[in-house]
Every structure is written in structure tokens, then in C-alpha cells.
C-alpha positions in Angstrom: 139.5 59.4 74.7 137.0 59.6 77.5 134.0 61.8 76.9 133.9 65.0 78.8 130.6 65.2 80.7 129.2 68.7 81.3 128.5 69.6 84.8 124.7 69.7 85.5 123.2 73.1 86.4 123.3 74.1 90.0 119.6 73.6 90.6 119.1 70.7 88.2 117.7 68.4 90.9 115.4 71.1 92.5 111.6 71.4 92.1 110.7 74.7 93.6 107.3 76.0 94.6 106.8 79.7 95.6 104.4 81.0 98.2 103.2 84.6 97.5 102.8 86.8 100.5 103.3 90.4 101.5 106.9 89.4 102.3 107.4 87.8 98.9 105.6 89.7 96.2 104.6 88.3 92.8 107.1 90.6 91.2 110.0 89.1 93.2 108.6 85.6 92.5 108.7 86.3 88.8 112.4 87.3 89.0 113.4 84.4 91.2 111.5 81.9 88.9 113.5 83.1 85.9 116.7 82.9 87.8 115.9 79.4 89.1 115.0 78.1 85.6 118.2 79.5 84.2 120.1 77.3 86.7 118.1 74.2 85.8 115.3 74.2 88.4 111.8 73.2 87.8 109.3 75.9 89.0 106.1 74.3 90.1 102.9 76.2 89.2 100.0 76.1 91.6 97.3 73.5 90.9 93.9 74.4 89.6 92.7 75.1 93.1 95.5 77.5 93.7 97.3 75.2 96.1 101.1 74.8 96.0 102.3 71.4 94.7 104.2 70.5 97.9 104.1 66.8 97.1 106.2 67.3 94.1 108.4 70.0 95.5 112.0 69.6 96.8 112.0 73.1 98.2 109.2 75.6 99.1 110.3 79.2 98.9 108.3 81.3 101.4 109.3 84.2 103.7 106.6 83.3 106.2 105.1 80.2 107.7 101.7 81.7 107.5 100.4 79.6 104.6 97.9 76.8 104.7 100.1 74.1 103.3 102.9 74.6 105.9 101.7 71.8 108.2 101.5 69.4 105.3 105.0 70.3 104.1 106.4 70.0 107.6 104.8 66.5 107.9 106.3 65.4 104.6 109.6 67.0 105.6 109.7 69.2 102.5 112.0 72.1 103.4 110.6 75.6 103.6 113.2 78.3 103.1 113.4 82.0 102.6 114.0 83.5 99.1 117.5 84.4 100.2 118.4 80.7 99.9 118.3 80.9 96.1 120.4 84.1 96.1 123.1 82.7 98.4 123.2 79.3 96.6 123.9 81.0 93.3 126.4 83.3 94.9 128.3 80.4 96.4 127.8 78.2 93.4 126.6 75.4 95.6 123.4 74.6 97.4 123.3 76.5 100.7 122.3 74.9 103.9 118.6 74.8 104.6 118.4 75.5 108.4 119.8 79.0 108.4 117.1 80.1 105.9 114.0 78.8 107.8 111.2 81.4 108.0 110.0 79.8 111.3 110.3 82.6 113.9 111.2 80.0 116.5 114.5 79.6 114.8 115.7 82.8 116.4 119.1 82.9 114.7 118.0 81.9 111.2 119.5 85.1 109.7 122.7 85.1 111.8 126.1 84.1 110.5 128.6 84.5 113.4 132.4 84.4 113.6 134.2 84.5 116.9 137.2 86.6 117.8 139.1 86.8 121.1 136.9 84.6 123.3 137.9 81.4 125.1 137.6 78.1 123.2 134.9 76.6 125.4 132.7 79.7 125.2 133.2 79.7 121.4 132.0 76.1 121.1 129.0 76.8 123.3 128.0 79.9 121.3 128.5 78.4 117.9 126.6 75.2 118.9 123.7 77.2 120.2 123.6 79.4 117.1 123.6 76.3 114.8 120.9 74.7 116.9 118.6 77.7 116.5 119.0 78.2 112.8 122.2 80.2 112.5 125.6 79.6 110.8 129.2 79.7 111.9 131.9 81.2 109.7 135.5 80.6 110.6 136.7 83.6 108.6 135.2 87.1 108.1 133.4 87.6 104.8 130.6 89.7 103.3 127.9 87.3 104.5 129.0 87.5 108.2 126.3 89.3 110.3 127.9 89.2 113.8 131.4 89.1 115.2 131.5 87.8 118.8 134.4 89.6 120.6 135.4 91.1 123.9 137.4 94.0 122.4 138.0 95.6 119.1 141.7 94.6 119.1 141.3 91.3 117.2 142.2 91.4 113.5 138.6 90.4 112.5 137.2 93.4 114.2 139.8 95.7 112.7 139.2 94.3 109.2 135.4 94.8 109.6 135.9 98.4 110.6 138.4 99.2 107.8 136.3 97.6 105.1 133.1 99.1 106.6 131.4 95.8 106.6 127.8 95.6 107.9 128.7 92.9 110.5 127.8 93.8 114.1 130.5 93.4 116.8 128.8 92.1 119.9 129.7 90.8 123.3 129.2 87.1 124.1 126.8 88.3 126.7 124.2 88.8 124.0 124.2 85.2 122.9 124.1 84.1 126.6 121.0 86.2 127.3 119.2 85.0 124.1 119.9 81.4 125.0 118.5 81.8 128.5 115.3 83.4 127.3 114.9 81.3 124.2 114.1 84.6 122.4 116.3 86.9 120.3 116.6 90.3 121.9 118.0 93.5 120.4 121.8 93.5 120.2 122.1 97.3 120.6 123.1 97.3 124.3 125.8 94.7 123.6 127.6 96.5 120.6 131.3 97.4 120.9 133.2 99.6 121.3 131.0 101.1 124.0 128.4 98.5 125.1 125.6 99.9 127.2 125.5 96.7 129.4 129.0 97.5 130.7 128.6 101.3 130.8 125.2 101.9 132.4 123.8 100.6 135.7 121.1 98.1 135.4 118.7 100.2 137.5 118.8 103.1 135.1 115.5 103.5 133.1 115.1 101.7 129.8 112.7 102.9 127.1 109.6 100.7 126.8 109.6 99.2 123.3 106.7 99.2 120.9 104.8 95.9 120.6 103.8 95.9 116.9 103.6 92.1 116.9 100.7 92.3 119.3 98.5 94.6 117.1 95.2 92.9 116.6 96.1 90.1 119.1 96.0 91.8 122.5 92.4 90.9 123.3 90.2 87.9 122.7 87.1 90.2 122.3 88.2 93.1 120.2 86.0 96.1 119.5 87.2 96.6 115.9 88.1 98.0 113.5 87.4 95.4 110.9 88.3 97.2 107.7 91.3 96.1 105.5 94.4 98.3 105.8 94.5 101.0 103.2 91.0 100.2 101.9 92.4 97.4 99.9 90.3 94.6 98.4 89.5 91.8 100.8 90.7 88.5 99.4 91.6 86.5 102.5 88.3 84.6 102.6 88.6 83.3 99.0 87.2 79.7 98.9 86.5 79.8 102.6 83.3 78.5 104.2 83.0 80.2 107.6 80.8 79.1 110.5 80.2 81.9 113.1 79.7 80.2 116.5 76.6 80.6 118.6 78.7 81.8 121.6 80.3 84.8 119.9 79.8 88.0 122.0 78.3 90.0 119.1 74.9 91.2 118.2 72.8 90.4 115.1 73.9 93.6 113.3 77.6 92.9 113.8 77.1 89.2 112.8 75.4 90.4 109.6 78.1 92.9 108.8 80.8 90.3 109.3 78.9 87.9 107.0 78.7 90.6 104.3 82.5 91.2 104.5 83.2 87.5 104.2 81.0 87.2 101.2 82.6 90.3 99.5 86.0 88.7 100.2 85.0 85.6 98.2 83.9 83.4 101.1 80.6 82.1 102.4 79.0 82.0 105.8 77.5 78.5 106.4 75.2 77.1 109.1 76.7 73.7 110.1 80.1 72.4 111.2 80.0 69.8 108.4 79.8 72.5 105.7 82.5 74.8 107.0 86.3 74.7 106.8 86.7 77.6 109.3 85.0 77.9 112.6 85.0 81.1 114.7 83.9 80.6 118.4 84.6 82.2 121.8 84.9 79.3 124.2 86.8 76.0 124.2 83.6 74.0 124.7 80.3 73.3 123.1 79.3 70.9 120.4 80.3 73.2 117.6 83.8 73.8 118.9 84.5 70.1 119.7 83.2 68.9 116.4 85.0 71.4 114.3 88.3 70.8 116.2 88.0 67.0 115.8 87.3 67.3 112.1 90.5 69.4 111.6 88.8 72.7 110.8 90.6 76.0 111.3 89.4 77.1 114.7 89.9 80.7 115.9 88.1 83.4 117.8 86.7 86.8 116.9 90.1 88.5 117.4 91.6 86.2 114.8 88.7 86.9 112.4 89.2 90.6 112.7 93.0 90.2 112.3 92.4 88.3 109.0 90.1 91.1 107.8 92.4 94.0 108.8 95.7 92.5 107.5 94.0 90.6 104.6 96.4 87.7 104.9 95.9 84.2 106.3 97.6 83.3 109.6 97.2 80.3 111.8 95.0 80.9 114.9 97.7 78.9 116.9 100.3 81.6 116.1 99.0 84.0 118.7 97.6 83.0 122.1 94.5 85.3 122.1 93.5 84.3 118.6 92.2 81.0 119.8 89.0 80.3 121.8 89.5 80.9 125.5 88.7 78.5 128.3 85.4 79.0 130.0 86.7 77.9 133.4 90.0 78.9 135.1 93.0 76.8 134.1 94.2 74.5 136.9 96.4 76.5 139.3 95.1 79.9 138.3 91.8 80.3 140.1 93.1 81.8 143.4 96.0 83.8 141.9 96.1 87.6 142.0 98.5 89.0 139.5 99.8 92.5 138.7 102.1 93.9 136.1 105.1 96.2 136.0 107.4 97.8 133.3 105.1 96.8 130.4 103.3 99.4 128.4 101.0 99.9 125.4 99.7 96.9 123.6 102.0 94.6 125.7 100.3 95.6 129.0 96.8 95.2 127.5 97.8 91.8 126.1 99.0 90.6 129.5 96.0 91.9 131.3 93.7 89.9 129.0 96.0 86.9 129.1 95.9 86.8 132.9 92.1 87.1 132.8 91.7 84.4 130.1 93.8 82.0 132.2 91.4 82.4 135.1 93.5 84.5 137.5 92.5 87.9 138.9 94.3 90.9 137.5 94.9 93.9 139.8 96.2 97.3 138.7 97.7 98.1 142.0 99.8 95.7 144.1 98.9 94.7 147.7 100.1 92.2 150.1 97.5 89.6 149.0 98.9 89.6 145.4 100.5 86.2 144.6 102.6 87.1 141.4 104.2 90.1 139.9 105.0 89.9 136.1 107.6 92.4 135.2 109.7 93.2 132.1 112.6 94.4 134.3 113.7 93.8 137.8 113.7 97.5 138.8 110.6 99.3 139.9 108.7 100.2 143.0 106.5 97.2 142.6 109.6 95.0 142.4 111.0 96.3 145.6 107.7 95.9 147.4 107.2 92.4 146.0 110.6 91.4 147.6 109.5 92.7 150.9 106.1 91.0 150.8 107.5 87.7 149.4 105.5 87.9 146.2 106.7 85.8 143.3 108.4 87.9 140.6 108.5 86.4 137.1 108.7 87.7 133.5 105.9 87.3 130.9 107.3 83.9 129.6 105.8 82.2 132.6 102.2 83.3 132.0 102.5 82.7 128.2 103.9 79.1 128.5 101.5 78.3 131.4 98.6 79.4 129.1 100.0 77.1 126.4 100.3 74.2 128.8 96.8 74.9 130.1 98.0 74.8 133.7 100.1 77.0 136.0 103.8 75.9 135.5 106.3 75.7 138.3 108.6 78.7 138.8 111.8 76.8 139.0 112.8 77.3 135.4 115.6 79.9 135.1 114.2 81.6 132.1 111.1 82.8 134.0 113.4 84.8 136.2 115.8 86.1 133.6 116.0 89.9 133.0 118.9 91.2 130.8 120.5 94.2 132.3 119.6 96.8 129.7 116.6 95.2 127.9 112.9 95.6 128.4 111.3 92.2 127.8 108.4 93.8 126.1 110.3 93.5 122.9 110.0 89.7 122.8 106.4 89.4 124.0 103.7 87.6 122.0 106.1 85.2 120.3 104.9 82.0 121.9 102.7 79.5 119.9 99.9 77.3 121.1 100.4 73.5 121.1 97.6 71.6 119.2 98.6 68.4 120.9 97.9 69.8 124.4 94.6 71.3 123.2 93.5 68.1 121.6 94.2 66.0 124.8 92.3 68.4 127.0 89.4 69.8 125.0 88.5 67.5 122.1 90.0 64.0 122.5 88.8 61.1 120.4 86.0 61.6 117.9 87.6 59.3 115.3 84.3 57.4 114.7 82.7 60.7 113.6 85.5 61.8 111.3 85.4 61.5 107.5 88.5 60.5 105.5 89.7 64.1 105.1 89.5 64.8 108.8 91.4 61.6 109.6 94.1 62.4 107.1 94.4 65.9 108.5 94.8 64.5 112.0 97.6 62.2 110.8 99.3 65.0 109.0 99.2 67.2 112.2 100.7 64.4 114.2 103.5 63.9 111.7 104.2 67.6 111.6 104.4 67.7 115.4 106.8 64.8 115.4 109.0 66.4 112.8 108.9 69.7 114.7 110.2 67.8 117.8 113.0 66.4 115.7 113.9 69.8 114.4 113.6 71.4 117.9 111.1 73.9 116.6 108.8 73.5 119.7 111.7 73.8 122.2 114.2 76.4 123.2 117.9 75.8 123.5 119.4 73.9 126.3 117.6 74.2 129.6 114.8 76.1 128.0 112.7 73.1 126.9 109.0 73.3 127.2 108.1 71.5 130.5 104.5 71.0 129.3 105.6 68.5 126.6 106.8 66.1 129.3 105.1 62.7 129.6 104.4 63.4 133.2 101.7 65.9 132.4 98.5 65.0 134.3 95.8 63.3 132.2 92.5 65.0 131.7 89.7 64.1 134.0 86.5 62.4 132.9 83.7 64.6 131.7 81.4 65.9 134.4 78.0 64.3 134.6 75.2 66.7 134.0 72.7 67.2 136.8 69.1 66.1 136.2 66.5 68.7 135.6 65.5 71.2 133.0 68.4 73.0 131.3 68.5 76.6 130.3 68.0 77.1 126.5 71.5 78.5 126.0 73.1 75.6 127.9 71.0 73.1 125.9 72.1 74.6 122.7 75.8 74.4 123.6 75.6 70.8 124.9 77.1 68.0 122.8 74.9 65.4 121.3 77.2 62.5 121.9 79.2 61.5 125.0 82.5 61.6 123.1 81.8 65.2 122.1 81.5 66.5 125.7 84.5 68.7 126.5 86.5 67.0 129.2 87.6 69.0 132.2 91.0 68.9 133.6 90.7 69.4 137.3 88.2 72.2 136.8 86.3 74.0 139.5 82.8 74.0 138.0 80.7 77.0 138.8 77.0 76.6 139.4 74.2 78.6 137.8 74.5 80.2 134.3 78.0 79.0 133.4 77.0 77.9 129.9 74.7 80.8 129.1 75.4 82.6 125.9 77.0 86.0 126.5 74.5 88.9 126.4 74.0 90.4 123.0 75.0 94.0 122.7 72.0 96.3 122.0 72.0 98.2 118.8 69.6 100.8 117.5 67.0 102.8 119.3 64.0 101.2 121.0 61.8 104.3 120.7 62.5 104.4 116.9 61.5 100.7 116.6 58.4 101.3 118.6 57.3 104.2 116.4 57.9 102.2 113.3 55.9 99.3 114.6 53.0 101.6 115.5 52.9 103.0 112.0 52.9 99.5 110.5 50.0 98.5 112.7 48.0 101.6 111.6 48.3 100.9 107.9 47.9 97.1 108.2 44.2 97.1 107.1 45.2 99.1 104.0 48.0 96.7 103.2 45.6 93.8 103.5 43.2 95.3 101.1 46.0 96.1 98.7 47.2 92.5 98.7 43.6 91.3 98.2 43.2 93.4 95.1 46.5 92.2 93.7 45.2 88.6 93.7 41.8 89.5 92.1 41.4 88.5 88.4 41.2 91.5 86.1 37.8 90.3 84.8 36.2 91.1 88.1 37.0 94.7 87.7 38.6 97.1 90.1 37.5 97.1 93.8 35.8 100.3 94.8 32.9 102.5 93.7 29.6 100.7 93.0 31.1 97.2 93.6 32.3 98.2 97.0 28.9 99.7 98.0 27.0 96.7 96.7 29.2 94.2 98.7 28.8 96.3 101.9 25.0 96.3 101.5 25.0 92.6 100.8 27.1 91.9 103.9 24.7 94.0 106.1 21.6 92.3 104.8 23.2 88.9 105.4 24.1 89.8 109.0 20.6 91.1 109.8 18.9 88.0 108.5 21.3 85.5 109.8 20.8 84.1 113.3 24.5 84.1 113.8 24.8 87.7 112.8 24.6 89.0 116.3 27.2 86.5 117.4 29.4 87.6 114.6 29.0 91.2 115.6 29.8 90.4 119.1 32.9 88.5 118.0 33.9 91.6 115.9 33.5 93.8 118.9 35.5 91.4 121.1 38.3 91.4 118.5 38.3 95.2 118.4 38.5 95.3 122.2 41.4 92.8 122.3 43.1 94.3 119.3 43.5 91.0 117.6 42.4 90.6 114.0 42.3 87.3 112.3 44.7 87.1 109.5 43.5 85.6 106.2 45.1 82.3 105.4 48.0 82.6 102.9 48.8 80.2 100.1 52.0 78.4 101.1 55.0 79.5 99.1 57.5 77.1 97.8 60.9 77.9 99.1 63.8 78.3 96.7 66.8 76.0 97.0 70.0 77.5 98.5 72.3 79.2 96.0 75.3 76.9 95.4 76.6 78.3 92.2 77.3 82.0 91.5 78.0 82.5 87.8 79.1 85.6 86.0 78.4 85.4 82.3 80.2 87.2 79.5 79.6 86.9 75.7 76.4 85.0 76.2 74.2 85.8 73.2 71.0 83.9 74.1 69.4 87.0 75.7 70.6 89.7 73.3 67.6 91.9 72.6 65.2 89.7 74.6 64.7 90.9 78.1 61.6 88.8 78.8 63.5 85.6 77.9 66.4 86.7 80.2 64.0 87.2 83.1 62.4 83.9 82.6 65.7 82.0 82.2 67.1 83.6 85.4 64.1 82.3 87.3 64.6 78.8 85.9 68.3 78.9 86.9 67.4 80.2 90.4 65.1 77.2 90.9 68.2 75.0 90.2 70.3 76.8 92.9 72.1 78.9 90.3 72.2 82.7 90.3 73.8 85.1 87.9 75.9 87.9 89.3 77.7 90.9 88.1 81.5 91.1 87.9 81.6 93.4 90.9 80.2 90.6 93.1 81.8 87.4 94.4 81.4 84.6 91.9 82.3 80.9 91.8 82.2 80.5 88.0 82.8 82.5 84.9 80.7 81.4 81.9 82.1 82.3 78.5 81.8 80.9 75.0 85.6 81.3 74.4 88.7 82.8 75.9 88.5 86.6 75.5 90.4 89.6 76.9 87.4 91.5 78.1 87.2 93.4 81.3 84.6 91.1 82.8 86.6 88.0 81.9 89.9 89.3 83.4 88.2 90.6 86.5 86.6 87.3 87.3 89.8 85.4 86.4 91.6 87.5 89.0 89.1 86.3 91.6 90.1 82.7 90.9 86.7 81.8 89.4 86.4 78.5 87.5 86.0 79.1 83.8 83.2 77.1 82.2 81.5 77.2 78.8 78.2 78.9 78.4 76.9 75.5 77.2 76.4 74.8 80.9 73.7 77.5 81.1 72.1 76.1 77.9 72.1 72.6 79.3 70.5 73.8 82.5 67.7 75.7 80.7 67.0 72.9 78.2 66.9 70.0 80.6 65.8 71.9 83.7 68.6 70.0 85.5 72.1 70.9 86.5 74.6 68.8 84.6 78.0 68.0 86.0 80.0 71.2 85.8 83.2 69.2 85.0 81.7 68.3 81.6 81.5 72.0 80.7 84.9 73.3 81.6 86.0 75.8 78.9 88.3 74.3 76.3 89.6 76.8 73.7 93.0 75.7 72.4 92.8 78.1 69.5 92.6 81.2 71.7 94.9 79.8 74.4 97.5 79.5 71.7 96.7 83.0 70.4 97.2 84.6 73.8 100.0 82.2 74.8 98.4 80.9 77.9 97.2 77.7 79.5 93.8 78.4 81.0 94.1 75.8 83.7 97.5 77.2 84.8 96.1 80.7 84.8 93.2 79.7 87.0 95.5 78.0 89.4 97.8 81.0 89.6 94.9 83.3 90.1 93.7 81.3 93.1 97.2 81.3 94.5 97.6 85.0 93.9 94.2 85.8 95.6 93.8 89.1 93.8 97.4 90.2 94.7 99.2 89.6 91.4 100.1 93.3 91.1 100.2 93.9 94.8 101.6 97.5 95.4 102.8 97.7 91.8 102.3 101.4 90.7 100.6 101.6 87.3 99.9 105.0 85.7 97.7 105.5 82.7 97.1 108.4 80.3 93.6 109.8 80.2 93.3 109.4 76.5 94.4 105.8 76.2 92.5 103.6 73.6 89.6 101.5 75.1 89.2 103.9 78.0 90.9 104.4 81.4 88.0 102.8 83.4 88.6 99.4 81.8 92.3 99.3 82.6 91.6 100.6 86.1 89.1 97.8 86.8 91.5 95.2 85.6 94.5 96.6 87.5 92.7 97.1 90.7 91.2 93.6 90.5 94.8 92.3 90.7 95.8 94.6 93.6 97.7 97.3 91.7 98.1 101.0 92.7 96.4 102.7 89.7 96.6 106.4 89.0 95.7 108.5 86.0 98.7 110.5 84.7 98.0 114.0 83.2 100.1 117.0 82.2 99.3 118.6 85.6 99.6 115.5 87.7 102.7 116.7 89.4 105.2 114.4 91.2 103.5 111.5 92.8 106.7 109.5 93.4 108.9 110.6 96.3 112.4 111.6 95.2 114.8 108.9 96.6 118.4 108.1 96.1 119.9 104.6 95.7 121.6 105.0 99.1 118.3 105.9 100.8 116.8 102.9 99.2 119.4 100.6 100.8 121.3 100.0 97.6 118.5 98.0 96.1 117.8 97.8 92.4 115.3 100.3 91.1 111.7 99.0 91.0 109.8 99.3 87.7 106.9 101.7 87.4 104.6 101.5 84.4 102.8 104.0 82.3 100.0 102.7 80.1 99.9 104.9 77.1 98.9 105.3 73.4 100.9 107.0 70.7 98.9 110.2 70.2 100.9 113.4 70.3 99.3 114.5 73.6 100.2 111.1 75.2 103.8 111.2 73.8 104.3 114.6 75.4 103.8 113.1 78.8 106.6 110.5 78.5 109.7 112.6 79.3 108.0 114.1 82.4 107.0 110.6 83.6 110.5 109.2 83.0 112.1 112.1 84.9 109.7 111.5 87.9 110.5 107.8 88.0 114.3 108.2 87.8 114.3 110.8 90.5 112.3 108.3 92.7 114.9 105.6 92.1 112.5 103.7 89.8 112.8 102.2 86.4 110.3 103.9 84.0 108.5 101.7 81.5 106.1 103.3 79.0 104.1 100.4 77.7 101.0 99.8 75.6 97.9 98.4 77.2 98.6 94.8 75.9 101.1 94.4 78.7 98.5 94.7 81.4 96.0 92.5 79.5 98.6 89.8 79.0 99.8 89.9 82.6 96.2 89.6 83.8 95.4 86.8 81.4 98.5 84.8 82.4 98.2 85.7 86.1 102.0 86.1 86.1 103.9 89.3 86.4 106.4 89.2 83.5 107.8 91.8 81.2 109.2 91.8 77.7 110.8 94.7 75.7 108.2 94.2 73.0 105.6 96.1 75.2 107.8 99.3 75.3 106.8 102.1 73.1 110.2 103.7 72.7 113.9 103.4 73.6 114.1 99.6 73.9 117.8 99.7 74.3 117.7 102.4 77.0 114.6 101.4 78.9 115.0 97.7 78.5 115.1 95.9 81.8 115.4 92.4 83.0 112.6 90.6 84.6 109.5 92.3 86.0 
């Protein structure tokens, strides 16, 4: 009898890596990881550097493409899909298609499942083909996963069934798909919904509400004025392991530059001084040695608006995602120099964005329209400006023309239909700012070549970018559907002109500083109209502070300068000579007077002194040259180090020795690269530094530095503590890798309450929770309701989120439990009253998990699934 083979689990052949983001929290990752493992998948932990193991992955689960390994995964053709892919695959009991779950916003129908009703066969084939090409799916029958029904009336059985069963599928006219195809963007389907579609009911000239442009927040100007504070006052983590070079051409003053540097340092990054040291370059113009070199070496290159965006939103994004997050051209783009452009029907951030985009391209923006205007960019075809433009033969286009021309680095022809497409009841401001820059175009025009100066990493990154671009072409991610292909990708694009030869003569300092050192580093110009004069001068620095205050302070310093000089002199005098003053002072003065009167040169010296007084110039005593300390390359936070216990003098001496080796010891509140500990411990300092992604080393590294007066290889002193790793049920290397991937957001937006009388103190738990991004609150008898009452229907039918109360078992703490549970249930949350070990274990493992063993009471009632 033949053996019966068991069917392998659904995800048996899958190796899945998760990417944490604000759209995919660590809490949801924990749940999905458990579900994936139950169905046979291998969940890949981040490596020790916090990077996802995309080389071993068969699937990358991410709800955004804004993560640093996206380009590498696209080059290797590793599919990146949304978290819904796992849910749908398990629901259908077979692996779902990949394309409909792409997080790439260019796949405009990635969340659409369409079924067609009473429409002609040819139209049905065209619509379904277009939806499939742009990431959607077709369903022959109506089911719970159907999102759109394409119909002309409600009489079809599919429409009747959807209405009777109250399905969430939207019944839309085929006109919606047609307009989306023409624009290459997904517009709101509201005006196309049956039974009373606005596009058939209302005249096209009737006013349409100007939509908000939230996607343009922080990206409407290349030179923002701020603010640059993280949203909600949250901890800044976006610069973790980043080395940032602030370009010389940034339009900021020294005070702002210093402030930005401090924020980068507090966020775990470092401001460096050369292109070779950095992995992120921030500049203003697309020229200069720094820009060209950084771009050729594959660094992340953005402008000040991009830097502020990272700080405000505290999440990494590619500078190529938004047009004004990348350095702007210094000279007008070809075809834009003599254009005068005005706007109509755009408002808010969209209008500001287009004004700045027109200016960045090199054209002239005018608020009012006159006969000499060349172009009108409008979101609708109905306004006074539109009527006047028709009379004056002014070109009328939508914003897609200026956006794609900016991407192509030249003014595109107006013969593409999508540049003159205006849906009847849609304001195109709702799809503005969704065009990406093309790195291939930028490389060909602004930083070609440079291979001979690239290191191995830069060459590899260039190959990866080329492969990713090729795969994007294959997947149609850089093109729109049908006739809406990007004309700037055509092979007929004009080649860049040769670099302009510099004129002889003395250069201004600013121009000399920005000039490349090698011929291949010179930014080539593509048909540019070079201006004469100060075209390469650094933008003027904004003044800060009061000149009168500075002058007053300087005057005071000059008045007390003689006293300061005498004070410094006395500090250097040996104690055996006694204290300066009194009889010694009078004796020296008499001696100097007698010397002057008897010396032939005395009168000359006196004359010199008088001359010095007249000119106000006093000769400064020669100072002994001070040896400069080496740059700090290791910031270490030490915990459990017993060498200095009770010996402050030895600690001060050892700190100086370490500083001479480029090592500085910091507190747990400061950014650190390494945590030195003799063993694995669950102390506040250990867990706070672990949350920062610090490398864990043994305190033997410090001993070796002090004993040999040399820095040994840090790899020889990684902390190895199998006994305590087994005790705490962790793998230290895995915890460090997770911490670097979490970037301080392990408990992002997870509400954690704590009783005031908990053992070991509230402050310790608060520091650990907030280091991992939690919302921490102290819960007392009079705390009141801090969770908004919400029903399951108001929460969209989602499962209740867990809310935690860290508590002890004293009578006073137990009295708080019923009130807390009632507040959580009324807010559609799952109450979990746990002991402090839950938070300590979660912070130690750097993984948000939960087990009933942490609950204080009611395990059967309060027991939940995953975290």
C-alpha cells in the first residue's frame, strides 16, 4: 500500500523578512510572524547591523517602499509585498499573486479587485487588462474581496447582490478607469459612483472643492524655513548609524548648521567633514565637487527640505521620491529659460509646490496672467484664466507636464494627451506630487563617469541601481499605462554637452571652493545658458543675533584682557615662588624701573610701549603649543564596571587615557556606539543602550585599552555570556540586530500604564519604555479615563488592541485593576495587567511578544493571542 504523504504547510517554501515602519508596527509584525511560522514559513531576523536579510528572503513584507534595502531587493527581483498578502494567502489556502500587493505607489490599482457587470466585451477586456497591468486583479464573480464593480446601471445581478448583502464593493462607471488610465494616476472614485454619479449629473463648469495636498507637506519647497522638530516630540531615531555631510552651498547660517548637527547627533548620527566619510550628503545645487563625488560614490543625496522631512517625520525616505527633496539645478533647464508660467485652480500646499517647481526649473512664475505668459498650468479647465488663455493662445496644461519635464531635465513637448486631460468633476490637485525622479537621467546629465575614483562598495551600488532600473522597466514601474509612457526614457534624448572650459583669471573664493579637482568631476552642462559674474557664489548666510550685543561683549573682553593675562601667568607659576602681589610685586616693579633707567635701550623700549598704546596693539606672550586630541571614534556607555568603584581619581585619570585613544565614555542619555558590560544584565542602562542598537562589548576592552595604551580590535571583545543568554532566553546578537532594525520603535504607539508604587520604581520602567518608543503613563486612583470610549463599529470592526498596566500585588495596586480594565474595555482595548518582567523581557529580546505567564490574574479571561 502506497504511503500517504502529508501535504506541506502553505508557506513551507517561504523565507519572509519584515520591514518595520509606521504603516507596519512591531506589534503587527509579531502577530504575522507567529502566523507565518504556524504555516511553515521561516521568518528571517535582521542581521547584526539591523539590515533585513534580503539575499535569503523569498518575500519581503513591507507596507512602504521607503526602506534602504528596497533598491537591492528590486535589483535581485525579491518580491516586496504588503502585509495583506499573508492574510489573503491563508484565507484562500494558496499563495496569492504578488503584483496586486505591491506597496509601490506607482502601481495605482494595487489594492483594487474589479469585476465587470453590464459593459461591452471590448471595454471589459481593456479595463481588466489595464487594471492587471497597474497592480490590480480581476474577479469573474462577486465575492468578499471584490473592491469595485464596473457597471453602467444598478440593474445587473452583481450590483443587486452587492446592495442586498451590503458588501463594501464600490459600484463605479467605466469612465473612472478611463480617466485613471489617461492620467496614469488614481483619482477619487466618488464622482463616478452609482446610482447617482456626479459626472453625469453636474455640469463640468460647476465649482469643485480644492482638495488638501497632505502628500506635499514638507516637500513643497527646496529651501524650507522649518520647523525641524519631530512630530509629537518623539525621540529622533532616523539618523541611527548615519554619517551626514552638510554641503558648503546650503543656504543656512552657522547657528542653524550647528543646531542641525546637534539634532543629528542626538538621533544617533554623526556629522562628518568629507565625502569619503559620509553615507548621506545634503546639498542645495546639482553641481560642485561635493555633490558630484557623493553622487558618483552612491551616497544618499538630498537637500535641506529632505533633511527637515526626515527630522519631522522621523522615518527614512528616498530623496528621489519627491521632486523638491533633491538638489536643484543652478541654471535653467533647457527650454525653460524664456517661459513665463502662471497657475489656476490649485490651492494650499499644491500651489506653493508648483510655484517653487516652476522657479526651480528655471522659468519665471507670475501670479497674474498677461498676454506675454507662455503657459497656464491648471487643475481644471474652467476659470477666468483658462478663458483668457484661450483668447491669447497661451498653452494650457495640467501639472503633470511641469513635473515630468523636471524629471526629464528639459521642457517636454505638449503633444501627450495626458498633459491636457482634465476629468469633468475632479481637481487634479489630489494627484499632485506623486512623480519620482529618475536616477539614470540625473547620472547622465550631472555626474557621469567617475568609475576610476569609486571604491568597491560604490561600484557595487552603481551596478545594483542599474539592475533595479532594468527590473523596474520590466515591471512597468517607471511607466504609465498605454499611451502614458515617459517620453524622457526614450533613446532619442539629447546627449549632455561637454563641460564648459573655465575662463582664465582669478576665481572668487566661493567659486574656487565649489570647483571640482579633476576633469571628470566637473558637472557637465546640457545646453545651458551660462550666466556671467557670481553664478557659483555661495548663497548669502542669514544673519543671526545682534551686532550691538556682540560689539558690547567684545569691548568688555578687551577691557579685562590684561587681568586675564596676569591670571593665566599666575596659574603657570610654581607654588615655591609664592603668590604674586604685595612685596614681590613692588620689588619686581622697582627692579624693572631701574633696569629701564640704566639701559641704553630703555628709552627706545619706552617709546615702543607708547607706540603700542597709541595703536592699541599689545604683544601677546608666546604660548606653549598644545597637543590636539584625536577625533572621537568610539562612544562607549559602561555599566557594571567595577574598576572605578570608590576611586574618583583613578576614574578621571583613566578617562583621559581613553580620550587620548579616541574613546569617550558617555551617559545612557547620550548617543553611544558601544555598551560595555561584564555580563548580560537587565539594568536600565543596559536596556536603554540596547534599544539604541549599540554594539555590546565586554568591559575587558576598556581594561585592554588602559593596560596597553592601545586600542585592541573591538571584534575580539564582543560580549559572550551564554549562561545569562540562556537565563533570559535570548540570543544577544539577534537582539542587537532587532534593535538596529527597530530603531527605537519597538513599542511604537503602544500604551503602557504603570502604578506609582511598583517595585523598582516608576522612573526605571518609564526610561526603558520610552527608549523603545512606548506611550508611558502613570496610573493612579484619580487618573480618570485616558482612553477614549470607542465601539467595535467605530473602530472599523478591527480586533481590540492590547493595553498594558505594569503593576505589583500590593493591596493599593490591586484596587486599581478593575477600574483600569473597565476603562480599556470601554475604549475597545484588551486590558492586560502584567508584572514588570514583561517589559524587561520585551526590551531584552527586542521583540514585542506576550505570554499568559506575565498576567497577574484571570489568565483564562484576560488571556489573549499574540501581542
